[in-house]
C-alpha atoms as one frame of an Amber mdcrd trajectory, in Angstrom:
protein
 130.302 -13.627  89.720 127.012 -12.419  89.610 126.147  -9.393  91.947 123.555
 -11.565  94.028 125.181 -14.554  94.238 124.708 -15.058  98.077 123.691 -17.806
  99.993 121.490 -17.710 103.026 121.629 -19.858 106.277 119.366 -18.792 109.487
 117.369 -20.714 111.464 113.895 -18.918 112.269 115.336 -16.584 114.684 118.186
 -14.629 112.556 119.633 -15.250 109.354 123.013 -14.396 107.622 123.930 -13.896
 103.592 127.051 -14.880 102.619 128.782 -14.349  99.459 130.497 -16.812  96.968
 133.773 -15.762  98.997 132.763 -17.086 102.173 132.094 -13.573 103.433 129.510
 -12.658 105.767 127.822  -9.283 104.641 124.387  -9.097 106.202 123.635 -10.584
 109.963 121.003  -8.975 112.170 121.038  -9.393 115.579 119.006 -10.469 117.790
 116.623 -11.155 115.097 115.550 -10.437 111.383 114.905  -7.132 111.369 117.446
  -5.878 113.801 120.506  -3.979 113.612 123.193  -5.570 110.816 126.228  -6.156
 112.694 127.698  -7.237 109.545 126.257  -5.133 106.941 128.637  -4.910 103.766
 126.399  -5.741 101.695 124.759  -2.359 101.099 127.879  -0.147 101.997 129.600
   0.668  98.834 131.869  -1.692  96.727 134.955  -1.902  99.357 133.821  -1.790
 102.790 136.241  -1.808 105.275 133.885  -3.295 108.418 130.460  -4.625 108.858
 131.498  -8.502 107.426 133.255 -11.615 108.670 135.475 -13.466 106.690 138.424
 -15.603 105.749 141.122 -14.849 103.506 143.451 -17.837 102.315 146.760 -16.794
 101.191 147.222 -17.005  97.520 143.407 -17.892  96.676 142.854 -18.132  93.226
 138.994 -20.376  93.294 135.662 -20.764  94.794 133.069 -22.972  94.638 129.489
 -22.881  96.932 126.157 -24.959  97.315 124.143 -26.263 100.356 124.852 -29.512
 102.341 121.831 -31.728  99.950 118.558 -30.997 101.767 119.820 -28.397 104.207
 120.238 -24.913 104.991 123.871 -25.521 106.106 125.933 -23.566 102.999 129.584
 -24.935 102.098 132.568 -23.071 100.227 135.469 -24.652  99.070 138.522 -21.968
  98.903 141.711 -22.861  96.100 144.684 -21.558  96.494 148.191 -21.793  95.357
 149.201 -23.983  98.279 146.157 -26.171  98.763 142.469 -25.721  99.578 140.070
 -25.352 102.936 136.272 -26.299 103.474 134.229 -23.773 105.195 130.695 -24.616
 106.475 128.054 -21.908 107.933 124.956 -22.955 108.986 122.508 -21.489 112.400
 121.642 -24.030 114.536 117.936 -25.218 114.496 117.026 -29.053 116.110 115.016
 -30.685 118.786 116.280 -30.184 122.358 115.017 -32.482 124.773 111.602 -31.840
 122.682 111.327 -28.157 121.961 112.967 -26.673 118.659 115.965 -25.315 119.896
 116.820 -22.129 117.424 119.079 -19.640 119.460 120.197 -16.081 118.045 123.650
 -17.811 116.747 125.574 -18.565 113.664 128.140 -20.988 113.135 131.185 -21.621
 111.421 133.884 -24.452 110.757 136.490 -24.277 108.742 138.721 -27.237 108.022
 142.098 -27.741 105.928 141.419 -30.333 102.385 144.487 -30.517 101.006 147.917
 -29.004 101.314 149.252 -26.415 103.621 147.085 -23.338 103.979 147.770 -20.159
 105.694 144.810 -18.092 106.859 143.552 -15.351 108.172 139.874 -14.703 110.081
 138.210 -11.387 109.832 135.178 -10.577 111.957 134.465  -7.190 112.261 131.123
  -6.272 113.158 129.368  -2.965 113.440 127.000  -1.133 115.497 124.077   1.336
 115.085 123.660   0.705 110.788 127.485   1.415 110.299 127.209   4.417 112.620
 129.340   2.942 115.603 132.567   0.966 116.003 132.686  -1.658 117.938 134.565
  -2.029 121.691 136.459  -5.131 121.915 137.553  -7.196 124.621 139.026 -10.696
 124.987 138.507 -13.689 126.767 140.442 -16.900 126.836 138.856 -18.235 124.121
 136.152 -15.511 122.473 136.159 -12.006 121.628 132.826  -9.744 122.977 131.959
  -7.003 120.558 130.280  -4.572 122.244 128.012  -1.231 121.032 125.861   1.155
 122.812 123.078  -1.060 123.318 123.900  -4.398 122.166 127.143  -6.470 122.661
 127.817 -10.162 120.842 130.513 -12.865 121.697 132.591 -14.820 119.111 133.941
 -17.923 120.967 136.208 -20.164 119.022 138.439 -22.805 119.454 141.520 -21.343
 117.267 144.212 -19.155 118.908 141.896 -15.711 119.685 144.870 -13.695 119.548
 144.791 -14.586 115.487 141.733 -13.603 115.211 141.845 -10.332 117.395 144.738
  -9.465 115.334 143.802 -10.619 111.752 147.087 -12.364 111.509 147.915 -15.415
 109.364 148.309 -19.049 110.241 148.675 -22.197 109.216 145.493 -23.870 109.249
 146.198 -27.387 110.123 143.061 -28.515 112.427 139.258 -27.800 111.865 138.495
 -24.478 113.492 135.503 -23.155 114.597 133.313 -19.839 115.291 130.236 -19.295
 116.904 128.382 -16.118 117.152 125.503 -14.785 118.927 124.465 -13.580 122.469
 127.019 -12.563 125.057 126.947 -15.699 127.145 129.376 -18.240 127.717 129.029
 -21.741 125.951 128.065 -24.852 128.012 131.131 -27.174 126.403 134.045 -27.191
 124.587 133.390 -25.580 121.402 134.779 -28.129 118.944 132.426 -30.540 120.464
 129.262 -28.436 120.469 129.846 -27.299 117.096 129.831 -30.573 115.421 127.453
 -32.014 117.503 124.972 -28.943 116.533 126.094 -28.806 113.085 124.984 -32.816
 112.611 122.041 -32.016 114.992 121.467 -29.479 112.220 121.698 -31.528 109.410
 119.361 -34.055 110.480 117.074 -31.528 111.162 116.602 -30.274 107.888 116.508
 -33.520 106.487 113.598 -34.520 108.626 111.983 -31.321 107.368 112.453 -32.101
 103.553 111.414 -35.633 104.124 108.292 -34.820 104.988 107.581 -32.463 102.437
 105.024 -33.335  99.373 107.209 -32.374  96.500 106.154 -32.906  92.588 108.037
 -35.246  90.630 109.415 -33.180  88.373 111.987 -30.185  89.337 112.055 -31.936
  93.077 115.681 -29.818  94.037 114.358 -26.373  92.580 110.814 -27.238  95.146
 113.116 -28.331  98.128 115.688 -25.136  97.844 112.573 -22.786  97.341 110.700
 -24.090 100.231 114.031 -24.256 102.973 114.322 -20.483 101.759 110.986 -19.809
 102.283 111.103 -21.217 105.913 114.312 -19.493 106.592 112.098 -16.027 106.051
 109.670 -16.864 108.714 110.029 -15.388 112.353 108.849 -18.384 114.560 108.806
 -16.301 117.693 105.763 -14.216 116.613 104.643 -16.401 113.621 105.453 -13.460
 111.121 106.838 -14.183 107.560 109.158 -11.494 105.904 109.065 -10.510 102.513
 112.590 -10.407 101.878 115.310 -10.382 104.899 117.251  -7.389 103.860 116.954
  -3.544 102.750 117.769  -1.191 100.212 118.971  -3.440  97.744 117.562  -1.063
  94.595 114.716  -2.206  92.317 117.095  -1.397  89.703 120.413   0.527  88.918
 120.549   4.019  91.034 117.034   3.922  90.713 116.172   5.090  93.910 113.444
   2.263  94.359 115.379   1.134  97.722 112.795  -0.003 100.269 113.247  -2.146
 103.749 111.485  -5.519 103.352 112.376  -7.064 106.734 108.692  -6.610 107.747
 105.391  -8.865 107.578 103.101  -7.939 104.306  99.922 -10.316 104.983  99.313
 -10.353 101.069 102.948 -11.871 100.504 102.741 -13.616 103.445  99.346 -15.449
 102.345 101.253 -16.796  98.910 104.183 -18.115 101.168 101.640 -20.062 103.779
  99.626 -21.541 100.523 102.657 -23.013  99.157 104.221 -24.496 102.109 100.695
 -25.810 103.089 100.420 -27.547  99.713 103.680 -29.038  99.837 102.809 -30.368
 103.508 104.353 -27.832 106.253 101.365 -26.470 107.819 103.161 -25.418 110.822
 103.899 -22.234 109.054 100.653 -21.270 108.512  99.106 -22.480 112.119 102.089
 -19.820 113.290 101.381 -17.254 110.663  97.469 -17.320 111.872  98.576 -16.923
 115.478 100.327 -13.741 114.065  97.696 -12.439 112.122  94.954 -12.854 115.310
  97.854 -11.249 117.748  99.194  -8.376 114.975  96.217  -7.776 112.909  92.800
  -9.324 113.532  92.936  -8.613 117.047  93.460  -4.927 116.721  90.636  -2.355
 117.030  91.424  -0.169 114.275  89.216   1.284 111.046  91.469  -0.028 108.674
  94.424  -2.760 108.010  97.766  -1.339 107.106  99.566  -3.239 104.140 102.368
  -4.462 106.435 103.314  -5.031 110.179 106.709  -5.066 112.260 107.543  -9.013
 112.641 106.795  -7.976 116.766 103.539  -6.241 117.611 104.371  -2.853 118.427
 107.810  -2.185 117.223 108.069   1.101 115.493 108.029   1.052 111.442 108.502
   4.558 110.476 110.819   5.221 108.017 114.519   7.019 107.884 117.649   6.899
 105.887 121.076   4.972 107.488 123.155   8.172 105.981 126.755   5.851 107.583
 125.629   3.048 105.346 126.573   4.083 101.474 124.328   1.683  99.947 124.282
  -1.446  97.708 127.313  -0.514  95.134 127.226   2.790  96.714 123.670   3.168
  95.557 121.697   4.651  98.615 120.262   5.358 100.043 119.862   2.595 103.181
 116.395   2.909 104.480 115.123   1.657 107.692 111.071   1.049 108.345 108.627
   1.412 105.499 106.702   4.205 104.884 104.209   2.046 103.274 102.847   1.277
 106.531 101.112   4.160 106.387  99.219   3.945 103.116  95.529   2.466 102.292
  95.819  -0.628 100.345  92.561  -2.104 100.302  93.840  -5.760  98.743  94.918
  -6.446 102.421  91.552  -7.332 104.161  91.393 -10.383 100.980  94.875 -11.341
 101.865  94.280 -11.545 105.609  90.635 -13.418 104.737  92.620 -15.964 102.406
  95.195 -16.583 104.864  92.599 -17.556 107.340  90.686 -19.635 105.175  92.782
 -22.371 105.031  92.372 -23.080 108.513  88.730 -23.892 108.151  89.102 -26.474
 105.364  92.580 -28.511 106.322  92.035 -31.416 108.059  95.786 -31.912 108.749
  95.678 -29.282 111.691  95.078 -29.832 115.488  93.172 -26.688 115.982  90.907
 -26.165 112.306  88.993 -23.056 112.161  86.061 -22.447 114.213  82.996 -20.036
 114.959  85.180 -18.220 117.158  87.800 -17.362 114.677  85.078 -16.636 112.335
  83.785 -13.956 114.339  86.919 -12.538 114.770  87.434 -12.078 110.820  83.800
 -10.565 110.612  85.223  -7.213 111.322  87.777  -7.380 108.256  85.300  -8.531
 105.951  83.239  -4.986 107.118  85.878  -3.178 106.164  86.574  -4.925 102.957
  83.182  -4.466 102.039  83.261  -0.683 103.253  86.622   0.120 101.257  86.481
  -2.297  97.994  85.490   0.533  95.941  87.195   2.932  97.136  90.953   4.988
  95.843  94.301   3.562  97.151  97.910   3.239  97.047  97.430  -0.148  95.426
  99.626  -3.654  95.266 102.521  -2.018  94.008 102.051   0.648  96.782 102.519
   3.721  94.278 103.724   6.985  96.661 102.842   9.722  94.851  98.527   9.074
  93.732  95.794   6.733  94.731  93.207   5.427  92.510  90.201   2.636  92.839
  92.243  -0.426  92.007  90.921  -3.298  90.027  92.984  -5.659  92.266  92.312
  -4.323  95.450  88.912  -4.052  94.421  88.971  -7.978  93.295  90.480  -9.043
  96.563  88.344  -7.367  98.723  85.366  -9.108  96.726  87.585 -12.480  97.743
  87.201 -11.441 101.350  83.513 -11.430 101.006  82.851 -14.168  98.939  85.506
 -16.634 101.708  83.592 -15.039 104.556  80.306 -16.326 103.159  81.278 -19.663
 102.671  83.332 -19.714 106.218  79.949 -18.590 107.900  77.883 -21.584 106.422
  81.071 -23.715 107.200  80.642 -23.027 110.683  76.758 -22.937 110.939  76.092
 -19.356 110.719  73.960 -19.730 107.757  72.468 -16.226 107.521  75.348 -14.233
 107.968  76.972 -16.456 105.178  74.193 -15.456 102.339  74.402 -12.144 103.574
  78.192 -12.188 102.771  77.634 -14.469  99.588  74.957 -11.866  98.224  77.007
  -8.617  99.074  80.042 -10.587  96.988  77.564 -10.897  94.411  76.607  -7.417
  94.019  80.285  -5.949  94.273  81.891  -9.086  91.509  79.269  -7.761  89.361
  80.296  -3.740  89.725  84.177  -4.720  89.636  83.700  -6.501  86.217  81.647
  -3.724  84.823  83.685  -0.996  86.198  87.175  -2.493  85.112  86.221  -3.364
  81.632  87.845  -1.307  79.543  85.672  -0.915  76.014  87.751   0.937  73.711
  90.763  -1.770  74.663  88.751  -4.439  75.303  90.353  -5.576  78.537  90.097
  -5.292  82.274  92.328  -1.932  83.475  94.374  -1.691  86.306  91.556   0.482
  88.164  87.899   1.479  87.377  87.374   3.192  84.540  90.737   3.284  83.594
  93.370   2.386  81.031  96.320   1.157  82.647  97.399  -2.381  82.406  98.077
  -4.108  85.650 100.328  -7.602  85.888  98.447  -8.692  89.171  94.957  -8.489
  87.148  97.015 -12.069  86.004  95.563 -13.153  89.560  91.673 -12.726  89.191
  90.959 -16.433  87.828  93.198 -18.141  90.613  91.363 -15.995  93.035  87.956
 -17.018  91.477  86.186 -13.650  90.271  86.629 -15.016  86.501  87.221 -18.011
  84.346  90.384 -18.819  82.682  88.586 -19.750  79.660  86.100 -16.609  80.014
  86.761 -14.110  76.691  87.356 -11.342  78.844  90.154 -12.704  80.598  91.411
 -14.428  77.740  91.962 -10.880  76.382  93.414  -8.929  79.451  95.822 -11.907
  79.073  96.461 -10.926  75.264  96.993  -7.218  76.110  99.003  -7.870  79.387
 101.644 -10.079  76.803 101.182  -7.106  74.132 102.239  -4.404  76.335 104.051
  -5.577  79.385 106.041  -8.835  78.540 109.702  -8.011  77.584 111.968 -10.110
  76.686 109.790 -12.746  78.271 109.764 -11.425  81.720 106.481  -9.535  82.816
 106.925  -6.136  84.408 104.282  -5.246  86.764 102.869  -2.161  84.835 104.200
   0.145  81.677 103.043   3.686  82.972 105.175   6.236  85.330 105.500   6.257
  88.498 107.151   8.353  91.339 110.282   7.647  90.088 110.089   7.182  86.641
 109.416   4.198  84.262 110.163   0.815  85.813 113.720  -0.653  83.749 112.811
  -4.116  85.551 110.466  -6.966  85.641 109.075  -8.185  88.883 109.661 -11.762
  88.692 106.512 -13.064  90.534 104.581 -11.678  87.501 106.278 -13.893  85.281
 105.365 -16.526  87.314 101.774 -15.411  87.484 102.025 -15.010  83.745 103.290
 -19.097  83.661 100.282 -20.134  85.263  98.092 -18.631  83.493  99.847 -19.645
  80.008  99.270 -23.334  81.853  95.802 -22.714  82.998  94.706 -21.687  79.477
  96.175 -24.890  77.777  99.296 -23.407  76.318 101.561 -25.526  78.745 104.467
 -25.870  75.895 104.795 -22.306  76.586 104.831 -22.372  80.163 107.154 -24.752
  80.660 109.660 -23.035  78.303 109.329 -19.790  80.021 109.575 -21.375  83.428
 113.039 -22.872  82.538 113.781 -19.595  81.605 113.103 -17.942  84.780 115.007
 -20.905  86.440 118.046 -20.437  84.928 118.221 -16.405  86.085 118.295 -18.067
  89.704 121.996 -17.591  91.513 124.202 -20.189  92.015 122.659 -21.425  94.894
 119.681 -21.781  93.535 117.744 -18.352  95.103 116.011 -15.236  93.356 115.578
 -11.701  94.548 112.402  -9.556  93.918 113.617  -8.081  89.957 115.158  -8.663
  87.006 116.460  -6.876  83.922 114.928  -8.201  81.044 117.990  -7.764  78.737
 120.407  -9.344  80.709 118.841 -11.493  83.846 120.504  -9.349  85.876 118.692
  -9.805  89.378 118.103  -7.204  91.595 115.873  -5.955  94.304 115.713  -7.140
  97.976 116.997 -10.943  98.998 115.834 -13.849  98.888 112.605 -12.819  97.691
 109.925 -14.819  99.176 107.291 -13.715  96.211 109.785 -14.994  93.738 110.478
 -18.421  95.928 106.828 -18.649  96.124 106.067 -18.422  92.226 109.410 -21.262
  91.461 107.038 -23.757  94.127 103.347 -22.701  92.151 104.685 -22.858  88.326
 106.769 -26.276  89.315 103.704 -27.828  90.840 101.536 -26.798  88.231 103.790
 -28.045  85.018 105.146 -31.225  86.832 104.040 -34.860  85.832 102.146 -36.568
  88.268 104.614 -39.004  89.926 102.514 -42.161  87.880 103.354 -40.299  84.960
 107.320 -39.754  85.674 107.378 -43.121  86.989 105.848 -44.840  84.539 108.115
 -42.985  81.686 110.976 -43.499  83.356 110.565 -47.257  83.462
């Protein structure tokens, strides 16, 4: 079993991570960035609480997979006396014309073969592991109360067995529903069955509308569903990951809270889902940007935002939790919110720009939205060549990073085209003129004459894998000799055993030890766009082999072993899968012709 063999269930309101033995190890309530009531994932190797699981007497084997084209996770537990089936899901479906997605997770446990004795343990804790709950019992539920929150576990199994964690013979299906401390409106078994059927039908319908490539369809579908689960639909925010403090590498201290919205990451996510036909996520995200970012009267934009505007981001350590495999600290909040990362301006405008050209949308971008974006463009123009913490969020130094400047150029260039699109011709010419002048300064200042490559900072010498995106952003072509030389330098110095490092210099924590998976996907796309398709496809298959048992990736991997590290599931990584599959796949016409 790999250390991040986790499945994720969710409904865009809450989510839970479940290990290969059907243990819930990470469940934040009542929303994706809240207190994790199940937190065993980051509380050492043998946590005594912070989970919900099933103990099958004399258990000997497990297997786990998603129900096809859904976010419903199935785990089979096999023992000496027989086997049982566990289904986990979060309700999500249309109810009376509205999308129903309560802060609730559900579980069904049913016997398959033989006579199986099981016990069910539910041990939530509050305040990031610091507070044990007060437990009270009703006729068909247990209530767990903390200082500020209470949850109800409603069930159709004998409550005494659940309260005392006693073994019992599983001779019929039982159900557990965990959510708000409110009574249910109908019988547990009937409600659970109906909710399961409706949720399966919802996901099947959602997948049916995806415009998937011919090749790697199952891979893309699983990636798209996982990306969807990382969105918080109440506000439209998209989280970078669902967890905090899974280290980027073993005992490195590189433990960060990713349960927030980085517009940079979210831009790539909405672009991927949009290309697959899932446009609603993009519409919701633009609404989030308007409410959280674009409408704010500030001098500069932050690199990340809370998923609900106005909630705190201050970073602190949760002392009661030991960390992933004991590798603390467990951090809550993210101090990078106070950094200057100048690529943010390009990220916001690139995300919003899709609204002006996608004719599928009921409310496309207009002059009013353009005028809301203008102040963002002015910030990009002002800060484009200034020092910042960069895309990799260095905490101990600042430089005039090339990628940040390129993204500022993209902000100006896209605004120029948007202005023309909405009839603001004079504005459009001003933006495009400013973009052309900035482009010249960037390409001259970033070019390292001695090494013959674009450096990671203006006037610098370091290599940066983010510069693989320069042609994708549009500031230079893939066939430009300068990019070809930069690609060769990055290959030589940053590619380790087929996986791409972000950079190869010491940072605040020393030399990086793991490859950042999205950088490898950027490299694969660059290979394909440079005509090296066979190399790209071979490497793509290599990276796909790193996915866990249910097809999900985290943030990082050890180049020598392929072991996964970093927060989970990482939207950047799942985006990379979708982009590369679309780039490398045969067309439907080619695929069907060859099959026939």
